[in-house]
N, C-alpha and C positions, 0 to 999 in steps of 0.2 A: 504494500500500500504506500501511497505517497500523499502527504497532506497537500491541500491545494487552496490557495487564496482565490478571491474573485478576479483579480487582475489577469491571470493567464486564461481563465475561462472566457473572459471577454475577448482577449486577444485571439484565442483559438477560433472563436466564432466570427468575430468582426474582421474580415479580410482587409479592411482599410486601416486597421490598427498597425502602428509602426512596429509592434512586437509580434505580429501575427506569424510570420514565417519562422522566427526564432522559437516561438512556443510550439509550433507544429513540428519543427525539427527535433526538439527535445522530448516530445511526448512519448515517442516509441521507446525511449531508453528508461522511462520511469516505471516503477513497480505498479502493477495494477492492483486494485482500482485507485483512482484519485478519490480522496476523502476530504470533504469539506463540511462546514457547519451551516446551520440554518441562516445565521447572520450573513455569512459570505454568499450563500445561494441567493438570498434576498437582494443583497447588494448587486450581484451579477445580473439578476433578473431586471432590476430597476434600470441599470445602466444599459443593458442590451435593448430594452424598450426604447431608450433614447437613440441608440446607434442604429438599430436595425428593425425596430418594431416587433410585432408579434412573431414574425418568422424567425428572428434571432432568438427570441425567448423559446420558441418551439424547438429549436435546435438544442438548446440547453436542456430542456425537458427530455429530449432524446438521449442525451448523455446518461440521465438517470435511468430511463427505461432500458437502455442497452447495458447498464451496469458499468459504464466507463467511470461514472461519478456516483459515489455513495455519500449520503448526508448523515453525519453523526448527530445524535441527539444528546444534549447535555442533561446531567442529573443535577440535583440541588447543590451538591458539593462543588461541582464545576462552575455553577453560576456564582457561588460565593468567591471562588478563585478568580473568576473573571473580574469581579468588582475589585478585589485586592490588586490584581494586575493593572487595572485602569488607574487606581490610586498611585501605585508604584511608578508607572510610566506616564503620569499626567503631564510631565514636561515635554514629552515627545510630540504630541499627545497620542495615547493609544485609544483607538476607537473600539467599539463593541466587537466588530468583526475580527480585528486583530487579537483581542483578548480571548475570543472564542477559539481561535486557532492555537494560541499558546496553551490554553487550558486543555484542549483536545490532545495536543502533542504530549502533554504530561500524562494524561490518563492512558493514552495508547502507547506511551513510551516510544515515540517517534521523533527523529531529529531532522529528517529531510523534509523540506517544504518547497513546493513549486509556487513561486511568487515573483512579481516584478516590484514589490514594495521593499525599498531599501531599509525600512524600519526593522525588518527581521534580522538585519545584521546587528542591531542594538538589543533586541529582546533576548531574554534568556529563559530557558526551561529550567524549572526547579531552582530558579534564582541565580544560577551560575553557568549553565550549559548552553553554548551557542547552537543555533540552528545551522544546518547544512542547506544553504539557499541554492535553489536551482531555478532558472538557468544561470 
């Protein structure tokens, strides 16, 4: 499995995105499936509506149907952890989607993340472990 932020999902679907080809090229080298959170999925859906309308959103739904993308659902401990992370990284600032990915990484004990967001070079799992950012 590879953790996935909203940014590469958008780039994979939006051919006009400057990172489209870069994300397409790296996708085949990543461990299946891509795993994201509801917050990231929502963010991707919102932005895809702006960039490509319903057809772009439908393509993202297709990733879920085809099990290319799995959506992780948080428990109450993860939600508390997300709040703690947002307080800790308030100077970055960390948004809910990023906090959800860090909390998920800790629960699933994963370090690799597919993202175009440079903040993941700052964020740490378990307080001190860096992410392996791809691409």
